[in-house]
C-alpha positions as CSV (number, residue, x, y, z in Angstrom):
1,X,0.0,0.0,0.0
2,X,2.9,2.4,0.7
3,X,3.7,2.4,-3.0
4,X,0.2,3.1,-4.2
5,X,-0.8,6.5,-5.4
6,X,-2.5,9.2,-3.2
7,X,-5.8,8.4,-4.9
8,X,-5.8,5.2,-2.9
9,X,-6.2,7.0,0.4
10,X,-9.7,8.5,0.2
11,X,-12.7,8.1,2.5
12,X,-14.6,5.6,0.4
13,X,-12.1,2.9,-0.3
14,X,-12.8,-0.7,-1.0
15,X,-12.9,-3.5,0.0
16,X,-14.5,-2.7,3.3
17,X,-15.6,-5.2,6.0
18,X,-19.4,-5.9,5.7
19,X,-21.1,-6.5,9.0
20,X,-24.7,-6.6,10.1
21,X,-25.1,-3.7,12.6
22,X,-28.0,-1.7,14.0
23,X,-26.8,1.3,11.9
24,X,-27.4,-0.6,8.6
25,X,-30.0,0.5,6.1
26,X,-32.4,-2.0,4.6
27,X,-34.2,-2.1,1.2
28,X,-36.3,-4.7,-0.6
29,X,-34.7,-6.7,-3.3
30,X,-31.9,-9.2,-4.1
31,X,-29.3,-10.0,-6.8
32,X,-32.3,-11.2,-8.8
33,X,-33.8,-7.7,-8.9
34,X,-30.5,-6.0,-9.7
35,X,-28.9,-8.3,-12.2
36,X,-30.4,-9.0,-15.7
37,X,-27.8,-11.1,-17.5
38,X,-28.0,-11.7,-21.3
39,X,-29.6,-14.9,-22.4
40,X,-26.0,-16.0,-23.4
41,X,-22.9,-14.1,-22.2
42,X,-19.9,-14.3,-24.5
43,X,-16.5,-13.4,-23.1
44,X,-12.9,-13.5,-24.2
45,X,-9.8,-13.7,-22.0
46,X,-7.4,-10.7,-22.2
47,X,-4.2,-10.0,-20.2
48,X,-4.5,-7.0,-17.8
49,X,-1.1,-6.3,-16.4
50,X,-0.1,-9.4,-14.4
51,X,-3.7,-10.6,-14.3
52,X,-6.3,-11.9,-16.7
53,X,-9.8,-10.5,-17.2
54,X,-12.7,-11.8,-19.2
55,X,-14.1,-9.1,-21.5
56,X,-17.7,-9.2,-22.8
57,X,-17.9,-9.8,-26.5
58,X,-21.2,-8.0,-27.3
59,X,-24.1,-7.6,-24.8
60,X,-23.7,-9.4,-21.5
61,X,-26.6,-7.8,-19.6
62,X,-27.0,-5.0,-17.0
63,X,-26.7,-4.3,-13.3
64,X,-29.2,-1.8,-11.9
65,X,-28.2,0.0,-8.7
66,X,-30.3,2.8,-7.2
67,X,-32.1,3.4,-10.4
68,X,-29.0,3.5,-12.6
69,X,-28.6,0.8,-15.3
70,X,-25.0,-0.2,-15.8
71,X,-23.8,-2.3,-18.8
72,X,-21.8,-5.4,-17.9
73,X,-18.3,-5.2,-19.5
74,X,-15.9,-7.6,-17.8
75,X,-15.3,-10.1,-15.1
76,X,-12.2,-11.0,-13.1
77,X,-11.0,-13.0,-10.0
78,X,-9.4,-12.2,-6.7
79,X,-7.9,-14.6,-4.2
80,X,-8.7,-14.7,-1.4
81,X,-12.0,-12.8,-1.2
82,X,-11.5,-9.1,-0.8
83,X,-14.7,-8.5,1.2
84,X,-15.5,-10.1,4.5
85,X,-19.0,-10.7,5.8
86,X,-19.4,-10.6,9.6
87,X,-15.7,-11.2,9.9
88,X,-15.5,-14.1,7.6
89,X,-13.1,-14.1,4.7
90,X,-13.7,-16.6,1.8
91,X,-11.3,-18.3,-0.6
92,X,-12.0,-16.3,-3.8
93,X,-14.1,-13.4,-5.1
94,X,-15.5,-12.8,-8.6
95,X,-16.1,-9.2,-9.8
96,X,-18.6,-8.5,-12.5
97,X,-17.9,-4.9,-13.6
98,X,-20.5,-2.7,-15.3
99,X,-20.6,0.9,-16.6
100,X,-23.1,3.7,-17.0
101,X,-21.3,6.6,-18.6
102,X,-18.9,7.7,-15.9
103,X,-20.5,5.6,-13.2
104,X,-19.3,2.1,-12.3
105,X,-21.1,-0.7,-10.4
106,X,-19.4,-4.0,-9.3
107,X,-21.4,-7.1,-8.6
108,X,-19.4,-9.4,-6.4
109,X,-19.7,-13.1,-5.5
110,X,-17.7,-14.9,-2.8
111,X,-16.5,-18.5,-3.1
112,X,-15.4,-21.1,-0.6
113,X,-13.5,-24.4,-1.3
114,X,-15.9,-27.2,-1.5
115,X,-17.6,-28.7,-4.6
116,X,-16.3,-28.3,-8.1
117,X,-18.0,-25.5,-10.1
118,X,-18.5,-26.2,-13.8
119,X,-18.7,-22.5,-14.8
120,X,-15.6,-21.6,-12.8
121,X,-13.9,-24.4,-14.7
122,X,-15.0,-22.8,-18.0
123,X,-13.4,-19.5,-17.0
124,X,-10.2,-21.3,-16.1
125,X,-10.0,-22.9,-19.5
126,X,-10.6,-19.6,-21.2
127,X,-8.0,-17.9,-19.1
128,X,-5.5,-20.7,-19.6
129,X,-5.8,-20.7,-23.3
130,X,-6.5,-16.9,-23.7
131,X,-9.6,-17.8,-25.7
132,X,-13.3,-17.2,-25.6
133,X,-16.1,-18.8,-23.5
134,X,-19.9,-18.5,-23.2
135,X,-22.3,-18.9,-20.3
136,X,-26.1,-18.9,-20.2
137,X,-28.2,-16.7,-17.9
138,X,-29.2,-19.7,-15.9
139,X,-25.6,-20.8,-15.5
140,X,-24.6,-17.4,-14.2
141,X,-27.4,-17.5,-11.7
142,X,-26.7,-21.1,-10.6
143,X,-22.9,-21.2,-10.5
144,X,-21.8,-17.6,-9.9
145,X,-24.7,-16.2,-7.8
146,X,-26.3,-19.3,-6.3
147,X,-29.0,-18.6,-3.8
148,X,-29.3,-15.0,-5.0
149,X,-33.1,-15.4,-5.3
150,X,-33.4,-16.2,-1.6
151,X,-30.4,-14.4,0.0
152,X,-29.7,-10.7,0.6
153,X,-26.9,-8.6,-0.8
154,X,-24.8,-5.8,0.7
155,X,-24.8,-2.5,-1.2
156,X,-22.4,0.3,-0.4
157,X,-20.3,3.2,-1.9
158,X,-16.7,2.4,-2.5
159,X,-13.8,2.4,-4.9
160,X,-11.8,0.3,-7.4
161,X,-9.6,-2.1,-5.4
162,X,-6.6,-1.5,-7.7
163,X,-4.8,1.8,-8.5
164,X,-6.0,4.4,-9.2
165,X,-8.6,3.3,-6.6
166,X,-11.3,5.6,-8.1
167,X,-14.1,6.3,-5.6
168,X,-17.8,6.7,-6.2
169,X,-18.4,3.1,-7.3
170,X,-21.6,1.2,-6.3
171,X,-20.7,-2.2,-4.8
172,X,-23.2,-5.1,-4.6
173,X,-21.8,-8.1,-2.7
174,X,-23.9,-11.3,-2.8
175,X,-24.3,-12.6,0.8
176,X,-24.7,-16.2,-0.5
177,X,-21.4,-18.0,-0.8
178,X,-20.7,-20.1,-3.9
179,X,-18.3,-23.0,-4.2
180,X,-15.2,-24.2,-6.2
181,X,-12.8,-27.0,-5.7
182,X,-9.3,-26.7,-4.2
183,X,-7.8,-27.5,-7.5
184,X,-9.8,-24.7,-9.2
185,X,-8.7,-22.2,-6.6
186,X,-5.1,-23.2,-7.1
187,X,-5.4,-22.8,-10.9
188,X,-7.0,-19.4,-10.6
189,X,-4.2,-18.3,-8.3
190,X,-1.6,-19.6,-10.8
191,X,-3.3,-17.7,-13.6
192,X,-3.2,-14.5,-11.5
193,X,0.6,-14.7,-11.3
194,X,1.0,-17.4,-8.6
195,X,0.1,-15.2,-5.7
196,X,-2.9,-13.7,-3.9
197,X,-4.2,-10.4,-5.3
198,X,-6.8,-9.3,-2.7
199,X,-6.4,-5.7,-1.4
200,X,-6.4,-5.4,2.4
201,X,-9.6,-4.3,4.1
202,X,-10.2,-0.5,4.1
203,X,-11.8,1.5,7.0
204,X,-15.6,2.1,6.6
205,X,-15.1,5.7,7.8
206,X,-18.8,6.1,8.6
207,X,-20.2,4.4,5.6
208,X,-23.5,2.6,6.0
209,X,-24.2,-0.7,4.4
210,X,-27.6,-1.2,2.8
211,X,-28.8,-4.8,2.9
212,X,-31.1,-5.8,0.2
213,X,-33.7,-7.9,1.9
214,X,-35.4,-10.5,-0.2
215,X,-39.2,-9.8,-0.6
């Protein structure tokens, strides 16, 4: 962090610890009400510095946060998870990044080591071969945001977790944890340069988390 630019030292930095507290705000909704994925998402792997991202090839769908519709543009992995929920850190985190003009929303899903995940496997194959992949809307719901219909999500104002750490982003973190195998986690870490790439937790500095409570 000492070598990061001054832009990474603001008052709305991410990731922040997510905890259920009496000060939290509550709204009605879920990932289901915020995410409308394309019928089929088509992505291609591209190198992004020392990491690899999956860029949308055409229309991938939208994420709607606080009335603003953001177009999904890319996905990428972090290990271990950048966010924690009630003090619990998971093994990996997927970021689905969406844009609306100058605004950015990031839809996040947390993963623990357990059962093998067929869609995670597909992202690994695409990243390994620097090639394209596809996923259906149902697959995204079932394997990336499992339980999103029944489980709440945390919404808060934050920043990019890599320099320049631009603030003003809308974060939506799915509270339902998905799974991947130990071998899949090791492969993702290998593809990210052989090391973890999660930014340390940042101070909330008075920010309130809004929990989207399932209707």
